[in-house]
C-alpha positions in Angstrom: 104.4 138.1 137.3 105.3 134.7 138.6 108.7 133.9 140.1 110.3 130.6 140.8 111.8 131.0 144.3 112.6 129.2 147.5 110.3 129.0 150.5 111.9 128.0 153.8 110.9 125.1 156.0 112.7 123.3 158.8 113.6 124.3 162.3 116.2 126.7 163.5 119.7 126.0 162.0 118.3 123.1 160.0 117.0 124.6 156.7 114.9 122.9 154.2 113.5 124.6 151.1 110.7 124.1 148.6 111.0 125.5 145.1 107.7 127.3 144.5 106.0 129.3 141.7 104.7 132.4 143.5 103.6 135.9 142.7 106.5 138.3 142.7 105.1 140.6 145.4 104.0 137.9 147.8 105.8 137.0 151.1 108.7 134.5 151.1 106.6 131.9 152.9 103.3 133.1 151.5 100.8 131.2 149.4 102.3 129.5 146.3 100.7 128.8 143.0 102.5 125.5 142.8 105.4 123.6 144.5 107.9 122.3 142.0 110.5 120.6 144.1 112.7 120.6 147.2 116.2 121.6 148.1 118.0 120.3 151.2 121.4 122.0 151.6 122.4 119.7 154.5 121.8 116.4 152.7 124.3 114.3 150.9 124.7 115.1 147.2 122.3 112.5 145.8 119.2 113.5 147.7 119.9 117.3 147.9 117.6 118.4 145.1 114.3 116.9 143.9 112.6 118.6 140.9 109.5 118.3 138.9 111.2 118.9 135.6 108.1 119.0 133.2 106.2 121.5 135.4 109.3 123.7 135.8 109.8 123.9 132.1 106.1 124.7 131.6 106.2 127.6 134.1 109.5 128.9 132.5 108.0 128.7 129.0 104.9 130.7 130.2 107.1 133.5 131.5 108.0 132.7 135.1 111.3 134.2 136.2 113.7 132.3 138.5 115.6 133.9 141.3 119.4 133.7 141.1 119.5 130.8 143.6 116.8 128.8 141.8 118.5 129.5 138.5 121.8 128.0 139.8 119.9 125.0 141.1 118.2 124.5 137.7 121.6 125.0 135.9 123.2 122.3 138.0 120.3 119.9 137.3 120.5 120.6 133.6 117.0 122.0 133.3 118.1 125.5 132.4 119.9 124.3 129.3 116.8 122.4 128.2 114.8 125.5 128.6 117.3 127.6 126.6 117.2 125.0 123.8 113.4 125.1 123.6 113.5 128.9 123.6 115.7 128.9 120.5 113.3 126.8 118.4 
């Protein structure tokens, strides 16, 4: 099963994350199927999250499950609502 989750980059005490589609049983920083965006918790609000919306919606519609953190990022970006609307159709 595929999961949408964060992989950590950056040096000590300066985190930077990539949002990745990965197998559920793989390591946190293991090999990803695809990279779907970035998340920088230390940046100012505008540049904090960069997402590939179409690819994320494609993976979600094919059954990928987001972690709680990724789901909250998608909700703030408005992508989760779009996915819920397409699911209802």
